[in-house]
C-alpha positions in Angstrom: -14.8 15.0 38.1 -15.0 11.2 39.3 -11.8 9.9 41.1 -11.5 6.3 40.6 -8.4 4.8 43.0 -7.8 1.6 42.1 -4.5 1.2 44.4 -2.3 3.2 46.4 -0.5 3.7 42.9 -2.8 4.2 40.3 -5.2 7.2 39.6 -7.2 7.9 37.1 -9.8 10.5 36.9 -12.4 10.6 34.0 -14.4 13.5 33.5 -18.0 12.6 34.5 -19.1 13.6 30.5 -17.3 11.2 29.0 -18.1 8.5 32.0 -21.6 8.7 31.3 -21.5 9.4 27.2 -22.8 5.6 27.3 -22.1 2.5 28.3 -19.5 1.4 25.8 -17.5 4.1 27.1 -18.0 3.8 30.2 -17.0 -0.2 29.5 -14.0 1.1 27.6 -12.5 2.7 30.4 -13.1 0.1 33.1 -10.6 -1.8 30.8 -8.2 0.6 30.9 -8.3 1.2 34.3 -8.2 -2.7 34.9 -5.2 -3.1 32.7 -3.5 -0.4 33.4 -3.5 -1.7 37.5 -1.8 -4.9 35.8 0.7 -3.4 34.0 1.3 -0.8 36.6 1.3 -3.3 39.3 5.3 -3.2 39.9 6.1 0.2 39.5 7.6 3.0 41.7 4.6 5.2 43.1 3.9 8.6 41.4 4.8 8.4 38.2 3.4 10.9 35.7 -0.7 10.2 35.1 -0.1 9.7 31.3 -3.7 9.0 30.0 -5.5 11.7 32.8 -2.8 14.3 31.2 -4.4 13.4 27.4 -8.0 14.0 28.6 -7.5 16.5 30.5 -5.4 18.6 28.0 -8.1 16.9 25.5 -4.8 16.6 22.9 -2.6 14.1 22.0 0.9 15.1 21.0 2.8 12.5 18.8 6.2 12.4 17.5 7.1 11.1 14.4 9.9 11.6 11.9 9.2 13.1 8.1 8.7 10.1 5.7 7.2 7.9 2.8 5.8 5.5 5.5 5.2 7.8 8.5 4.5 11.4 8.1 4.3 13.7 5.2 2.1 16.7 3.9 0.6 15.7 0.6 -1.7 17.4 -2.1 -4.6 17.1 0.4 -3.1 17.9 3.6 -0.9 15.3 5.8 -0.4 11.6 4.5 1.1 8.5 5.9 1.0 5.0 7.7 1.7 6.4 11.1 0.2 9.3 10.7 -3.2 7.5 10.0 -3.0 5.2 13.1 -2.1 8.2 15.2 -5.2 10.0 14.1 -7.6 7.3 14.6 -5.8 6.6 18.0 -6.9 10.4 19.4 -10.3 9.6 17.6 -10.5 6.9 19.7 -9.9 8.8 22.9 -12.1 11.6 22.1 -9.1 14.3 21.9 -7.3 16.3 19.4 -4.6 15.5 17.6 -1.4 17.4 17.6 1.9 15.7 15.1 5.3 17.0 16.1 7.2 15.7 13.3 11.0 15.7 13.3 13.9 15.1 11.5 15.7 11.9 13.0 14.7 9.7 15.6 17.8 10.8 17.7 15.6 14.2 18.5 12.5 12.7 19.5 13.8 10.4 22.6 14.9 13.2 24.4 11.2 15.2 23.5 9.4 11.5 24.7 11.6 11.5 28.4 11.1 15.7 28.9 7.1 15.1 29.1 7.3 17.6 25.7 5.2 14.3 23.5 2.7 12.0 24.7 3.6 9.3 22.8 5.9 8.2 19.3 4.8 6.7 16.4 7.5 6.7 13.8 7.6 3.4 12.8 10.1 2.3 15.2 11.6 -1.4 15.5 11.3 -2.5 18.7 15.1 -3.3 19.7 16.6 -4.7 23.1 18.5 -1.7 23.7 15.2 0.6 23.1 13.0 -1.8 25.1 15.7 -1.3 27.8 14.8 2.8 27.7 11.3 3.0 26.7 7.6 0.9 27.0 6.2 0.0 24.0 2.7 -1.1 22.6 2.0 -3.9 20.6 3.9 -4.8 17.6 1.4 -3.4 14.8 4.0 -4.7 11.8 6.6 -6.6 11.0 9.5 -5.3 8.9 13.5 -7.0 8.4 16.2 -5.2 7.8 17.7 -5.2 3.8 21.3 -4.5 2.5 21.0 -2.7 -0.6 23.2 -2.0 -3.1 22.5 -0.6 -7.2 21.5 -3.2 -9.6 24.2 -4.1 -11.9 26.7 -3.8 -9.4 28.3 -7.1 -7.8 25.9 -8.4 -5.2 26.9 -8.6 -1.5 25.6 -11.9 0.1 27.5 -11.4 3.5 28.8 -8.9 5.7 32.4 -10.0 4.5 31.9 -8.9 0.9 30.9 -5.2 1.8 34.0 -3.7 0.3 32.6 0.3 -0.6 31.2 2.8 0.8 28.5 2.3 3.8 26.3 4.4 5.7 23.1 4.1 7.4 21.0 7.1 9.3 22.4 7.5 12.4 20.5 6.6 16.0 18.6 4.2 13.8 17.7 0.5 14.4 20.1 -0.4 11.6 23.1 1.1 13.3 22.3 -0.9 16.1 22.2 -3.8 14.8 25.5 -2.9 13.1 26.8 -2.5 15.8 26.2 -6.3 17.2 27.6 -7.8 14.6 30.5 -5.4 15.1 32.0 -8.2 17.7 31.8 -11.3 15.0 32.8 -9.0 12.1 35.9 -7.0 13.2 36.6 -5.6 9.6 33.3 -4.2 9.4 33.1 -0.3 9.0 30.4 1.9 7.8 29.3 5.7 8.5 26.3 7.3 10.0 24.8 10.4 9.4 22.0 12.8 11.1 22.0 15.2 6.9 20.2 12.3 5.4 17.4 10.0 5.5 16.7 6.7 4.4 14.9 7.7 1.0 17.8 10.3 0.6 20.3 7.5 1.7 18.5 4.9 -1.2 19.0 7.9 -3.7 23.1 8.5 -3.1 23.4 4.7 -4.4 21.7 5.1 -7.1 23.8 8.1 -7.7 27.0 5.8 -7.4 27.5 8.4 -3.6 27.7 5.2 -1.8 28.0 1.4 -2.3 25.4 0.2 0.1 23.0 1.2 2.7 20.3 -0.3 5.2 16.5 0.0 4.9 13.5 -1.5 6.6 11.6 -3.7 4.2 8.8 -1.4 4.1 10.1 1.6 3.0 12.1 -0.7 0.5 9.3 -1.9 -1.1 7.9 2.1 -1.9 11.2 3.2 -2.8 11.2 0.3 -5.7 8.6 1.5 -7.5 10.2 4.8 -8.0 14.0 3.3 -8.4 14.0 -0.2 -9.9 17.5 -0.6 -9.5 17.6 -0.8 -6.1 18.5 -4.7 -5.2 18.7 -6.7 -2.3 21.6 -8.4 -0.9 20.7 -10.0 1.7 18.9 -9.4 5.4 20.7 -8.2 8.2 17.4 -9.2 10.5 15.2 -11.2 11.2 11.4 -10.0 11.1 11.4 -7.2 13.8 8.4 -5.7 15.1 7.1 -2.4 15.1 5.8 -0.5 17.9 4.7 2.8 19.2 6.7 4.4 21.8 5.9 5.7 25.8 8.0 6.9 28.6 9.0 4.8 31.2 8.5 8.1 33.7 4.9 8.1 33.3 2.5 4.9 34.4 1.1 2.5 32.2 -2.6 4.1 31.7 -1.9 5.2 27.9 0.2 2.2 26.9 -3.2 0.0 28.3 -4.9 2.5 26.0 -2.9 1.9 23.3 -3.3 -2.0 23.6 -7.0 -1.4 23.9 -6.7 0.5 20.5 -4.6 -1.7 18.4 -6.5 -4.5 19.7 -9.9 -2.6 18.5 -8.3 -2.1 15.2 -6.9 -5.3 14.5 -10.2 -7.2 15.6 -12.3 -5.1 13.5 -10.0 -4.9 10.3 -9.2 -1.2 10.4 -5.8 -2.3 10.8 -5.4 -4.3 7.9 -7.5 -2.3 5.5 -5.2 0.5 6.4 -1.7 -1.4 6.1 -3.3 -3.2 2.5 -4.0 0.4 1.8 -0.3 1.8 2.2 1.7 -1.6 1.5 -0.8 -4.4 0.3 -0.2 -3.2 -3.2 4.0 -3.3 -2.9 4.5 -6.6 -1.9 5.6 -8.1 -5.1 8.5 -6.5 -7.1 8.8 -7.0 -11.0 12.2 -5.1 -12.1 11.5 -5.0 -15.8 7.9 -4.4 -15.0 8.8 -1.0 -13.2 11.5 -0.3 -15.5 9.8 -0.8 -18.2 6.6 1.1 -16.9 8.9 4.6 -16.1 10.2 4.7 -19.8 6.7 4.3 -21.3 5.5 7.4 -18.7 8.4 9.3 -20.7 8.1 8.1 -24.2 4.7 7.6 -24.5 2.7 8.9 -21.7 2.8 12.4 -23.2 1.0 12.0 -26.4 -2.1 10.8 -24.2 -1.9 13.1 -21.2 -3.9 15.8 -22.2 -6.8 13.3 -23.5 -6.3 11.8 -19.8 -7.5 14.6 -18.6 -9.8 15.9 -20.5 -11.9 13.2 -19.7 -11.1 12.3 -16.0 -13.7 14.0 -14.7 -14.3 13.7 -11.0 -11.4 10.9 -11.3 -7.3 11.9 -11.2 -6.0 11.6 -14.4 -3.0 9.5 -13.5 -5.4 6.7 -11.9 -7.1 6.8 -15.3 -3.5 6.3 -16.7 -2.9 3.7 -14.8 -6.1 1.5 -15.5 -5.2 2.1 -19.3 -1.0 0.8 -18.8 -2.6 -1.9 -17.4 -5.0 -2.4 -20.2 -3.0 -1.8 -23.1 0.5 -0.6 -22.3 -0.7 2.5 -23.5 -1.2 0.9 -27.1 -3.9 2.3 -28.8 -3.5 -0.6 -31.5 -3.7 -3.3 -28.4 -6.0 -6.5 -28.8 -6.8 -9.3 -26.6 -7.7 -13.1 -27.6 -11.2 -12.5 -25.9 -11.8 -9.5 -28.4 -11.3 -6.0 -26.2 -9.5 -3.8 -27.8 -7.8 -0.2 -27.7 -6.4 2.0 -24.8 -8.8 1.3 -22.2 -9.8 -2.6 -24.0 -13.3 -2.1 -24.2 -15.9 -4.9 -25.3 -17.5 -4.2 -28.2 -21.1 -4.2 -26.2 -19.5 -1.5 -23.3 -18.3 0.5 -26.7 -21.9 0.5 -28.1 -24.0 1.6 -24.6 -21.1 4.1 -24.5 -21.6 5.7 -27.9 -17.5 4.6 -28.7 -17.8 4.3 -33.1 -13.7 3.3 -33.1 -12.6 1.7 -30.2 -8.8 2.1 -31.5 -9.6 5.5 -31.5 -7.6 6.7 -28.5 -9.9 10.0 -27.3 -13.0 8.0 -27.7 -11.5 4.9 -25.8 -10.4 7.1 -23.2 -13.8 8.9 -22.8 -15.7 5.6 -23.0 -13.1 3.6 -20.3 -13.4 6.6 -18.1 -17.2 6.8 -18.2 -17.4 3.3 -18.0 -15.2 2.9 -14.7 -17.5 6.4 -13.3 -20.6 4.0 -14.0 -19.1 0.9 -12.3 -18.1 3.4 -9.3 -21.7 4.7 -8.9 -23.0 1.0 -8.5 -20.7 0.3 -5.6 -23.0 1.0 -2.5 -22.5 4.1 -1.4 -22.0 2.8 2.0 -18.4 1.6 1.4 -16.0 4.6 1.7 -12.6 5.2 -0.2 -10.6 3.7 -1.7 -12.2 0.3 -1.3 -15.2 1.5 -3.1 -12.3 2.6 -6.0 -10.7 -1.5 -5.6 -14.3 -2.7 -6.0 -15.0 -0.6 -9.3 -11.4 -1.3 -10.8 -12.0 -4.8 -10.2 -15.4 -4.9 -11.3 -13.5 -3.8 -14.7 -11.3 -6.3 -15.0 -13.7 -9.3 -13.6 -17.4 -7.5 -14.2 -19.5 -6.4 -11.8 -21.4 -9.7 -10.7 -18.5 -11.6 -10.1 -17.0 -8.8 -7.6 -20.8 -9.6 -6.3 -19.8 -13.3 -5.5 -16.6 -12.5 -3.9 -18.6 -10.0 -1.3 -21.4 -13.0 -0.9 -18.6 -15.4 0.3 -16.9 -13.1 2.0 -19.8 -12.4 4.3 -20.5 -16.3 4.4 -17.2 -16.9 5.8 -17.2 -14.2 8.5 -15.3 -11.5 6.7 -16.2 -7.4 5.8 -18.3 -7.6 2.2 -17.4 -3.8 2.4 -13.4 -4.2 2.6 -11.0 -4.7 0.1 -8.9 -6.3 2.2 -10.9 -9.0 2.9 -13.2 -9.5 -0.8 -9.7 -9.6 -2.1 -8.9 -12.9 -0.2 -12.3 -14.5 -2.1 -11.7 -13.2 -5.2 -9.1 -16.3 -6.4 -12.2 -19.0 -4.4 -14.5 -17.6 -7.7 -11.8 -20.3 -10.2 -11.8 -23.3 -7.4 -15.5 -25.4 -8.0 -16.3 -26.1 -4.5 -16.7 -21.8 -4.3 -18.2 -20.8 -7.6 -20.7 -23.5 -7.9 -22.2 -22.0 -5.4 -22.6 -18.7 -6.5 -25.4 -17.1 -8.9 -22.4 -16.0 -11.6 -20.0 -19.0 -11.7 -16.7 -19.6 -12.5 -14.1 -16.1 -13.0 -10.5 -15.9 -12.9 -10.6 -13.6 -9.9 -7.1 -14.0 -8.7 -6.3 -12.1 -11.6 -8.6 -9.4 -10.9 -6.9 -9.0 -7.5 -3.4 -9.1 -9.4 -4.9 -6.2 -11.8 -6.0 -4.0 -8.7 -2.8 -4.5 -7.3 -0.8 -3.3 -10.5 -3.0 -0.3 -11.3 -2.2 1.3 -7.8 1.2 0.6 -8.0 1.3 2.4 -11.3 -0.4 5.2 -10.1 1.8 5.6 -7.1 4.6 6.0 -9.8 2.8 8.4 -11.7 2.1 10.3 -8.6 5.3 10.7 -7.7 6.7 11.0 -11.3 4.3 14.1 -12.4 4.7 15.9 -8.8 8.2 15.3 -7.6 10.7 14.3 -9.7 9.8 14.7 -13.2 13.6 15.4 -14.4 14.3 11.9 -13.3 12.4 9.9 -16.0 14.7 7.9 -17.5 16.1 7.8 -21.3 14.0 5.3 -23.8 17.3 3.4 -24.3 17.1 -0.2 -23.7 19.2 -1.9 -21.0 20.5 -5.1 -20.6 18.9 -6.9 -17.3 22.1 -7.6 -15.1 20.2 -10.0 -13.1 18.8 -13.0 -14.5 16.3 -12.8 -11.6 15.2 -9.8 -12.6 12.9 -10.9 -15.3 10.4 -11.8 -13.1 8.3 -10.9 -9.8 10.9 -10.8 -6.9 9.8 -11.0 -3.6 11.9 -10.6 -0.4 11.8 -13.9 0.7 13.2 -14.8 -2.7 16.4 -13.1 -1.7 15.8 -14.2 1.9 16.4 -17.8 1.0 19.9 -17.0 -0.2 21.7 -16.2 2.7 21.6 -17.7 6.6 20.9 -14.4 7.8 17.9 -14.1 5.8 13.9 -13.9 7.7 11.2 -15.9 6.9 9.0 -13.7 6.5 6.4 -16.0 3.8 5.5 -12.9 2.2 5.8 -14.0 -1.6 3.0 -14.1 -3.8 2.0 -15.6 -7.0 3.7 -13.8 -10.6 1.4 -11.9 -12.0 -0.7 -13.1 -14.7 -0.8 -10.5 -17.7 -4.6 -9.6 -18.2 -4.1 -8.6 -22.0 -2.1 -10.4 -24.7 -1.2 -8.1 -27.9 -1.4 -9.0 -31.6 1.0 -9.5 -33.9 1.9 -7.7 -37.0 -1.1 -10.1 -38.9 -3.7 -9.2 -36.1 -2.8 -5.5 -36.3 -3.0 -5.4 -40.3 -6.3 -7.1 -39.3 -7.5 -4.9 -37.0 -6.7 -1.3 -39.5 -9.3 -3.8 -42.3 -12.0 -3.7 -38.9 -15.2 -1.7 -39.4 -14.4 0.3 -36.5 -11.5 1.8 -38.6 -14.0 3.7 -40.9 -16.5 6.1 -40.9 -18.8 4.1 -42.2 -18.7 1.6 -39.3 -21.9 4.0 -38.4 -23.5 2.7 -41.2 -26.2 -0.7 -40.7 -25.1 -2.0 -44.2 -21.6 -2.0 -43.6 -22.3 -3.5 -40.1 -24.4 -6.6 -41.6 -22.0 -7.1 -44.0 -19.0 -7.5 -41.2 -18.9 -10.8 -39.8 -19.6 -9.9 -36.3 -16.9 -10.3 -33.5 -17.0 -13.1 -31.3 -16.9 -11.6 -27.1 -15.5 -14.6 -25.1 -14.6 -12.4 -22.4 -17.4 -12.4 -19.8 -17.9 -9.5 -18.1 -21.1 -10.1 -16.1 -23.4 -7.3 -14.8 -25.9 -6.6 -12.1 -28.6 -4.3 -11.5 -27.6 -1.3 -8.3 -30.1 -3.4 -5.8 -28.4 -6.7 -6.7 -25.2 -5.1 -5.7 -26.2 -3.6 -3.0 -28.0 -6.6 -1.4 -25.5 -7.4 1.2 -26.5 -5.9 4.1 
């Protein structure tokens, strides 16, 4: 072992095999030693050597709470935004990760004080009270606290409007915020619970068991894909940072490692990619679209589900179904002005290449769409990992592989990573701007629509997974319900709600309203489709085909060869 003394209050021991693994590792620990020295300069001596303990035991003990954004056991093992961050930190240190999930935040902090945990990663808001009790790493995400009520009820716009049952999670940042408001609002009252988490409280609001609750904006964004009737009254807080907590009883060596780790993944783009994976597709919310999708999943999807399952091959059938809904809203007779048709909205040329003789036949359309998506996946460079390669393939399904390649080239020119979706999605909209597309190989494209297209499919897929695996009994009846809020018939972002009250945070997270990727035929066009050569078994006959006016394919689905796609090194 090599002992390196920095001053009388700091000793960091690094095993020799780690020190000599390479120059990068050696430099990393010299950096951590220097950083921890600065952080600990004013600390009392004889504090626990936090980083040393982790390295000696070879284990990083991380405490978290069960939740949609933190940690849960999915079909393929542990999942969650906080879990993936913690796994990355353990890999960064070269140690094993041990996760200790708890049911409440109040159970977590004593474990940190008792040295049973090395760090807490549970989506914790860095409030003034918590900052005085614990040490925090760098903030890696910003959220605001939203007052939530049920769509259709009277919308509260300020604290004085709260007249019903109001409950929050005990020990949460929400209860701390409410206590701070209590002095200026003496009539404010609420209940706190250790028996329910934020997700359960939201469900209680929907079940009319509660009138209000408070939840962080990132959790609400995910939950509204399941429960579109959840509405925002106003924001209780400005945007707050989320960070990991370490004990005040230990030195700052582990905290220094946290600072370097988050700095590295921020610089490399890995943090942005992970955040986009979990939250990038749910930042924008459309009440009507979400409600209609859940209804369609109940009324339309069952008649096609077996076909999606049969032809999904290596894909998740629910992803294929989500793609189909984005394309046609599960209408087998759907037709756009560009000439694409059917459940999977195939072009005539693509259908012929895939052996699809009738695009209006649900089985042929689903089989063809699945094969086409699988083909696109094989043409994405192997070096691009999942899930980015899937997002690239979906974008190609919409805008064409050639235009996707153009966006990747623009990304590289501008210093981004052409193999990361989070970078390429920023450049796809540039394909409709002359100063950019005139420098590309395939020219103009509605690249912004491809970004919306992929985000929509990801949202639909998430909702289908939840409906299929967790709450099938919650599928709503098909009866129509009139919109209670005039704003419900458009895309609504948190900032649009925020702008209406003085307490609101200005997080600038709103996105442009989606532009539909398909247009649907009226009854007259449906009659025309029924007469189309695809409707008959004679569509195979060349003579019959020759007597039928050719379709005009307006849509440009530009293609490239595999080696052209892979030319970005």
